[in-house]
C-alpha angles and dihedrals in degrees: 000000000000091000092055090055087052089052089055095047125100092242096057097036131231097283098041092249096154093040092052090047092058099035097094103278098157140156122229094198107007121091123229090252091060093050129211119281091195091060090047093050093051094044094049096062109047088158091067103024106025098088095054097035089053090061107040094156091053098049097033091217119194123172137172120190116184122193118214121212122182123212124216089279091052091249111151126235123193134218118178135200129185141202116203091027091154088057102047088112092054115108124252125174103248094202113178097355086088089071093075096062088041092056092045094052093044089059091047093052092049088052092052091047092053090070087070098025105036093177091061115101138161088264096052109125115248136203116206120201132185130242105161136052113280096019119131129218124226121199100148139027115197094195094063122087091232094044088242135105123242136172090250092053092048088051091053093052092047092052099039102046105359095251110198098202090051089054088050093056089050087052092050093047093049099035118218095265093061095037092060097034092055092050093052091045089061092047099264095130104152092076141096123173108189110161153017120266134256094357101090090252115182143140127346095011093053090060091056123080129193125251114244140183126212119209136195093224136042093237085068094231102125117051119204104177134014125198116195124220109283137213126193108213096172133099122275116238116276112218109171093227125177126232101019092152109075136187134004093270147342141216120250104188104312093332121099112222107203101214135077118284110247113229095178089104096046132085123286137180123166120243090241092053091049092054090045091054089050090049092049089056096046100033105023090154089063092065132073113260094253091058095049124097116241096246133141127225094268089053093053090045093052093051096044094045095052098039090059100032118106118231096247090053091063119098097186116053094023121206133199105248089216092058094036108033121183095269092046094119100014107096100161114075093001112036119143133039118023110285146131132275116257109272115275094013121126120187122201103194154132121215136196134205129176144109089019095307123121119188133178124185108187149161106206121196141174109193098192092049095042095238126146132156143148118237129175130176149170131198128176120211117183114126099171092049093228119129126210091022094107089228102124129141095240097133101038098041116001104054097037089051093052094043091049091046092053091047094048094051089043093052088047093050089050090062098036113112118234127193091216125025109235119248103222107170091115087074095045103107090214094058095038092069 
């Protein structure tokens, strides 16, 4: 609350002008002369953004807005602006955003295995066994048309409704050693993915992965590839992050532990790395070859289709639109009460929500209006400072902030002049088939 008093002081000014100017609003590629449109958008609407921006330490805001400009050949060129630049080394819990890199690397591993096992595909039925305490077996998957699990089906569930169990299976298929090493090899060095989600996974269980067998048939009669139980004996990435101890206390069962919760043994991936992975999936040709994932056209199509698909549009798995409305996992532009996306807008994204953090990592496009941009943001809402009590201000502060941020940038993009209107049919699900 100290920052709020600063905002009210005569030195900082009534609308936090000086504070916002020093709070890390920087541009990766824009010069000071060109200014920062993200800063202008945030400053222009104190009614919607003032409360949060006056307390940057409390809300731990980080934003990366990337403009996309096409040349005469429709080649994209990128220009990024940030808010919270001084805090980009500060820890935030990434929650379900880690599922996108896991999905990408699972497809890449399958593609590499096909060189030796040509019958192995993302749709190959898989049986998952257990070999260490806490591991869970999978023989059937009632949400699949075949009644069997597959890596492709797990990826669909991860991208459509952010299914935690589906992510855990991708984690077990990859193994944490490969998961972290492949991200680092591609230049995504601000990441450490250490555990499964929502099962209390920790050392040593997080280092152990399940044995699994892939088959050519749904009857599980003809095995095509067998993966033994794994163990990662290496060291976890060391990132030198700031602020990994959060809150003034946390609930452990029914007991209140009156000390900060230590997140140094939990997952992390920087906002910049998250947006870079998203860009690599959507615009691989814009990156040097060594930064690209080794995927084929069908792999990219699977990722893009289910990142942008609405739950009600999916046939397998099927989802109840009352439980999973269109904006269920679309925080930017549409976060909050159940509702539709704006007409013509398609969002390719991956969200995260846990421990008071809300994150959305999105590419937002409107083909008819010639609009496209990347927008990634983090906000932390935990006024009482207690973790695990499920008393976070998601509905009153977090979702409205992300919704209004997305709307502000979208409206700005509608009016932004472009030398060449983008041709975006490659992202239209109807033309991608």
